[in-house]
Every structure is written in structure tokens, then in C-alpha cells.
ROLO-377601 format. One record per residue (C-alpha): residue in one letter; x, z, y. Coordinates in steps of 0.001 Angstrom, whole numbers, padded with zeros to 6 digits, always signed. Last residue first. Layout:
<pts>
AXZY;...
</pts>
This chain:
<pts>
S+021761+002058-002534;L+018702+002959-000511;A+017201+000368+001833;I+014782+001276+004623;S+012651-001159+006600;I+011244-000422+010034;T+008116-002321+010990;V+006452-002723+014389;Y+002839-002805+015598;D+001545-002440+019181;T+004362-004463+020723;T+006937-003727+023447;I+008733-000691+022055;A+010688+000851+024929;T+014419+000256+025250;G+016396+003441+024643;T+016377+006705+026592;S+013754+008413+024432;N+015610+007388+021278;Q+013414+007990+018231;A+015381+010135+015831;Y+016871+009311+012459;T+017141+012764+010911;W+019259+013616+007867;T+018469+016627+005701;I+021016+017951+003218;I+019969+019562-000042;G+021055+022148-002629;S+022652+024611-000232;G+026100+024311-001792;V+027294+021589+000549;A+025193+021856+003673;G+021586+021942+004771;D+019645+020942+007862;T+019654+018592+010820;K+022439+016162+010013;E+022122+013475+012663;P+021315+009923+011765;T+022450+006393+012586;N+019831+003645+012776;K+018255+005133+015886;F+014597+004417+016554;N+013826+002482+019720;T+012002-000293+017908;G+012145-004087+017793;T+014840-004150+015110;V+015116-000826+013244;T+016661-001884+009944;L+017594+001395+008269;T+020334+001697+005662;I+020938+004807+003544;G+023635+004553+000854;T+026009+007250+002096;P+025203+009991+004566;T+028173+011229+005178;T+027597+014467+003242;N+025818+013216+000136;T+026790+016053-002219;D+024035+018290-000870;A+021443+016027-002485;T+019485+013981-000009;T+016490+014388+002290;V+015704+011629+004775;V+013634+012308+007901;I+012437+009478+010137;K+011534+010463+013680;S+008900+010797+016381;S+009571+013381+019100;G+009548+011011+022014;G+010236+007401+022840;D+008798+004991+025376;K+006422+003388+022874;D+005098+006821+021855;V+004467+006828+018107;E+001532+006330+015746;A+002414+006663+012087;Y+002774+004441+009061;V+003745+004644+005408;Y+004986+001843+003191;A+005470+000752-000405;G+006780-002788-000864;A+008419-002030-004199;T+007124+001250-005592;N+009406+004076-006695;L+010419+005495-003330;D+006878+006334-002225;L+007275+007273+001444;T+006139+010665+002707;E+004129+010816+005949;E+005192+013968+007806;V+002563+015029+010355;G+003856+015864+013842;N+000942+014132+015596;T+003329+011912+017565;G+004665+010401+014370;V+006893+011678+011538;L+008049+009265+008835;A+009285+010711+005551;V+011947+009888+002953;R+012592+012149-000044;T+015037+012670-002909;V+018068+010622-001889;G+020957+011554-004177;N+023343+008698-003582;S+022463+006393-006469;G+019492+004592-005006;A+016015+006050-004588;G+014241+003298-006486;I+012174+000157-006112;A+012988-002335-003369;D+011442-003170-000005;K+010572+000328+001202;K+008646+000080+004454;L+008253+002432+007415;F+005425+001107+009580;V+005411+002112+013241;Y+002112+001978+015106;A+002451+001817+018862;N+001548+004077+021777;G+001182+003668+025535;S-002618+003479+025305;E-003719+004875+021958;P-003207+002565+019009;A-005948+000050+018110;S-007990+001207+015145;L-006492+000166+011845;N-008171-002286+009508;L-005338-003095+007121;E-003653-006096+005498;S-002908-007737+008865;E-001288-004459+010008;I+001458-005033+007442;G+002722-007869+009608;T+002736-011617+008994;G-000816-012516+009983;V-003067-015449+009071;K-002467-015488+005327;I-005142-017313+003368;P-006738-016932-000065;I-009269-019642-001048;A-011915-018534-003560;Y-014187-021433-004536;F-017707-021493-005994;N-019937-024107-007628;V-023689-024535-007524;N-026452-026553-009166;N-029366-024146-008731;A-030363-025609-005366;D-030768-029013-006975;S-030977-032250-004951;A-028369-031252-002345;G-025939-029979-004963;T-024574-026687-003698;V-021037-025615-002785;K-020453-021898-002212;V-017150-021065-000528;W-015233-017797-000347;I-012427-017737+002215;T-010102-014928+001203;G-008168-012420+003308;N-005461-011740+005841;K-006568-010078+009086;F-005608-011398+012533;V-005003-008460+014880;T-006263-008373+018477;N-009692-007375+017181;D-008562-003846+016407;N-011303-002027+014461;G-012394-005129+012636;A-012972-008845+013183;T-009816-010873+013813;L-010473-013704+011329;V-014190-013798+012146;E-013639-013932+015915;K-011016-016618+015317;T-013617-018738+013533;K-016052-018187+016398;A-013550-019453+018966;N-012443-022460+016926;D-015868-023678+015855;L-017708-022404+012795;G-018049-024593+009720;V-021370-026378+009249;G-024108-025627+006743;N-026478-024088+009273;E-023753-021744+010509;T-020533-021304+008567;L-017655-018813+008473;A-019869-015820+007644;K-018218-012416+007977;A-017379-009808+005321;G-016447-006335+006596;T-018821-004444+004318;V-019502-006823+001413;G-023079-008103+001690;L-022250-011811+001853;L-020308-011426-001383;D-023247-009689-003073;T-025621-012447-001941;W-023288-015002-003512;T-023702-013153-006800;D-021483-010560-008436;N-022150-009787-012098;A-018696-010585-013460;S-016892-008675-010734;V-015105-009781-007564;I-012532-007408-006159;F-013108-006284-002562;G-010535-003895-001108;T-012104-004369+002320;W-008615-004583+003828;N-008098-007934+002136;P-010570-009581+004503;I-013672-011318+003073;Y-014524-014569+004866;V-017782-016336+004044;A-018467-020024+003507;E-021554-022165+002893;Y-021613-025696+001546;T-023832-028742+001085;V-023663-031569-001417;A-024933-035160-001635;G-021752-037165-001851;S-018319-036326-000567;T-017194-033004+000863;A-014346-031841+003113;L-014343-028369+004642;A-013740-027889+008364;L-013391-024316+009625;G-012422-024025+013303;S-010633-026570+015470;T-009646-026842+019145;T-007405-023949+020153;D-004749-023988+017432;T-002269-021102+017637;T-003436-019221+014537;A-000944-020559+012007;V-002297-020446+008469;T-000129-019536+005487;V-001999-020489+002311;P-002222-017581-000086;S-000351-017658-003393;A-001577-017937-006988;A-004576-020061-006019;A-007919-018380-006571;K-009895-018785-009767;A-013661-019100-009402;E-015281-017680-012560;Y-016244-014426-010857;P-017919-016266-007980;T-020061-018120-010541;R-019931-021765-011648;G-016214-021749-011015;P-013777-023635-008833;T-010053-023742-009659;G-007561-023030-006885;L-008496-024317-003458;G-005353-022890-001870;S-003264-026071-001816;D-006080-027818+000070;I-005819-025342+002970;P-004681-027813+005630;V-004179-026187+009069;N-006434-027387+011916;L-007659-023832+012582;I-009044-023999+009038;K-008740-027190+007020;N-010005-029068+003970;G-009069-032766+004055;S-007935-033083+000457;A-009255-032279-003013;D-012832-032836-001860;L-015104-029849-002289;T-017181-029801-005407;P-020694-030043-006829;A-020702-029532-010610;S-021977-032458-012596;P-025625-032269-013593;L-026189-031416-017242;K-027127-034316-019501;I-029470-033250-022266;N-029184-035280-025447;E-032153-034541-027697;V-031507-034337-031414;I-034449-034990-033686;G-034143-033559-037167;A-033811-035752-040220;S-036533-035567-042801;
</pts>
């Protein structure tokens, strides 16, 4: 005899609306990506949504239609969190550094949202990260869907980190390498030296690599040291962009000579120049 086939209709996945989702009054619809039935299955958009932080009236406002509820949590990039196949919503809430963006099913207001986005060792810095959202069908607590919405709320390297605020009168200087390679003029090493005297060596073979050090805003003993082959006597192929800092973009030869194997070039911080006015600044170096 023929078997009996029972058609079981699974409930449709609860979703956010495709438009009307905002944080700090900035639309984040383009960052919704593809939702998933588990956090691991949620696919984030390829690029983060850039969110201005100047709004003073709005917080998190997610758009839903029908009988659904939502919760949201913010996980900053500095946590290093990478979702795994077994992660649950409880695991996301438990990530060290994660902060809830909703209370009682409603997005936080402007002030509380900004507290979440700046939470960390220096709460003057907005931290980039991901808004994780759990959407639940109101009639079935097990009918859930998840979103991962990456956002960019800060433009500096500090927004990817959780640094403590610099000491009074000091600033953090980031030395960044924008392109891969040491160039063709014999550069073998680049290092940043801060107030503590420690040399932080830059990775020359990774695009976007950086090091950082705390320096005196008014100038002092901080410097950038570049080591080249002893054939590079001018020094050719080294370009520093020092805008917003009091570091010199022309060096002094501080060690070595032709025949010695290496020459060391020092880009000193100018103690008589204009003081650094912000707590975080970036110097980029190009080697050709």
C-alpha cells in the first residue's frame, strides 16, 4: 500500500525590514547582509556601513513588520571575536567587551547608544564593530533569525583598538605602512620610538601594517628610525606624511657610512614645532 506523506509547513523566518533600519539616524540597510538561522549562518555585508556620530537625538532603530521582536548586541572589532558554528546568542552576549544595544525589545536612545559605541579603556573613542541582531517570531520563541551588521564609527586606527587614554600631555602616534614591500632603495628596517625609548619595528611586508607609541605632544626624544643599505646615502625612496604631528619629514644621518654595511636615518620629533593637538595621530611611510 502507498505510504502516507504528511506536509509539514515550517514557519517563515522572522526578518528585519529591508529599509528603515538606522543607528544615530544613519541608515544601515546596506549592511544587513544575509540573515541566518544561527549566528554562524548570518552573512555580514562585504563592507561596513560608515556611521557619522554627530546626531544627538536618535539611537538604534530597527524596522520590523508583523509579529516579531528583536534584540541587538554590539561587538567591537578590538575583541577579536569570530563567530563559530556552535555559537549561540548567549555566547555573543557573553563576549568580553560586548554591550547590549536594546532594552526590553527596544533600541537604546542616543546617549546610551553612544555609551555602547565608545565603551572601553578610552571612552572618548568610537570603536568600529558589528551590530548582531536576533529576530524572534512573537508566537514561537524558537523561530529565530540572526543578522550581522558591520559599522564604521571611527576613521582612525584607534577605533580598531582598545587603548587606554594617553597620559596627560601625551598622544599616541601610529606609524602606518600603506603598501607592501621595502622599496628598491635598500630599506631594511623602520622603527618608531616613543617616550619609553622602546623601538617598535614596522612590518614592511604587510599592507596596512602599523606600530604605535606614546609621545610628548610638545615634542621630545621620540623619533622614527629607518635603516638602509650603505648605498642609500641621500636617503632616496623614503617618504613620510607627518600632517598633524611635529615629526620632521626630512631626516638626519645618525649612524653608518658607505662601506659600513648600513646607514641609519632619524626623523626626529621637533621640540620647537607646533604641538600635537589630538590624542591620536597617524604618520604614513611610503618606500619606493
